N, C-alpha and C positions, 0 to 999 in steps of 0.2 A: 675375465679381467683379473689382474693380479694386484696385490697391495703389499706394502711393507707395514708390519706391526712393530711398534716400539713399546717395550714393557707391556705387551699384551693389548695395546690400543692401536687400532688402525690409524696410521698417521700419514702415509703417502699413497697416492693412487687416485683413480684406477689406472692401470697400465696394461698394455697388451702382453708384455712380458718383462721380466726383471732378471738381470744377470748379476751375480756377486763377483766383484773384482777386488784386487788388492787396494785400489784407490777408493772404492765405495760401491755404489749400486748403479749399473747401467740399465736405464729404464727405456722402454720403447712405447711410444704412443703414436699411433698412425704411421708406424714404420720408421719414424725419426728417433734416433737415439739421443739421450741426454744423460748426464752423469749427476748423481746425487753423491757428493763427496762424503766419505765416512766421517769426516770431521763435523758434519752438521747433524749426525745421528748419534744420540747419546742414550745408552741403555741397551737392554737385550733386544735383538732384532730377529724377526722371523718373516719369511715369505709366506703369504697366505692368499686365498681367493678373496676378491673384493666382495664385501658384503655391505649392503645398505645403500642409501641414496648418495648421489654425487656430493662431494664435499663443498663447503662454502669456504674457500681458502682464506678470505679476509678475516674470518673469525678465529683462526687458530695460528699462532705464531710459527709453529713448526711447518704447517702447510704453506704459509706465506713464504717462509724461507725456502722450502723445497721448490715451490712454483717460481720463485725469483731466480734461484740457481738455474733451473731449466730454461727460463726465459732469457737470461743472460747468455747461456750457452747457445741457445737458438739464434740470438742476435749475432754472436761471433761467427757461428757456422754459416748462417745465411748470408752474411756480408762476404765471407770468403767465397761462397758458392756464386754470388753475384759477379765475382771477378774470375770465375773459371776454375776454382779450386774445389776439392771435395768437401773440406771443412777447415776450421781454423788451424788445426794441427798440421794439415797438409801444407798450407801456405807458409806457416812458420818454419817448416823444414827447409824452405828455400832461403832463409836468412844466411848470408855468406855465400850464396851461389855465385858461380863465375859469370852468370848472365845478369848484367846490372839491373834490368827491370825486375827479374824475379827476386834478386837479393834485396832490392829496395822494398818490394811488396812484403817479403818475408820479415824483414827487419821492422817495418811499420806495423804489420799485423801482430808481431810479438809484443811490441811496446803498447799497442792498443789493448791487447788482451790483458796485459799487466795493469794498465790504467783502469780498465773496467772492473777487474776483480778487486783492485785496491779500493776503488770507490765503493764497491759493494760491501767490503769489510768495514770501511769508515761508517757507512750507514748502519750496519749491524752493531757496531760498537756504540753509536749514538743512541740506538734503540735500547740496548742493554743498559746504558748509563742513565736512561730516562730523560735525555735531552732532546729526544725526537720521538713522536708517536710512531707506531708500527705503520709503515707505508704499504700501499698496495703495490703489486707487481708493476703496474703501469707507472706509478710514481717513481719507483726505483729505476726503471728503464729510461724515464725522462731525464734522470741525472747521469746517465752513462755518457762518457766523453765521446766526441765525434771520432769516427774512424780516420778521417783525413788521409785517405788512400793516396799513395803517390800518383802524381799526374802521369799520363802517358808520355813517354819520351818523344821528342820531335824527331821524325825520321831524318836521317842524313840524306842530303841531296844525292841523286844518282849520277849527276853530271856536274861538272864545274860550271858556275854561272858564266854565261856568254860563250860557252863552247859550242 
């Protein structure tokens, strides 16, 4: 098991593996990837072997934030997968497609992703300002907007009525 240490303190983990990218840290748990954006990690960072008991995320704001980021990303990806796409980035790539159904799904997924992350940052700012207590991951997920996936188009008739 792997972990991220920030300023010498084990902060994120345990993970099966961790990859460092330009955007942050791509972590794998049970084969499913999730991104911990570099913007949520402040200080010196090192990759390390996981040591110690499993964390209690609700007791540490950094762990709550990391777990929340992962959970929101899983929500986005699993919703896309439920509609036949590999992940949220895949469906978003269809925004503007010449196939109306795919274009509508890509456009809606892109808007929904933005709505989710905007809401997450609103919550983060409220916690930082002291106007809201540190929520659990479940409480944050409960505040995510609905996906409102586009309805399936009505198929065109194959023959003219009465023909």
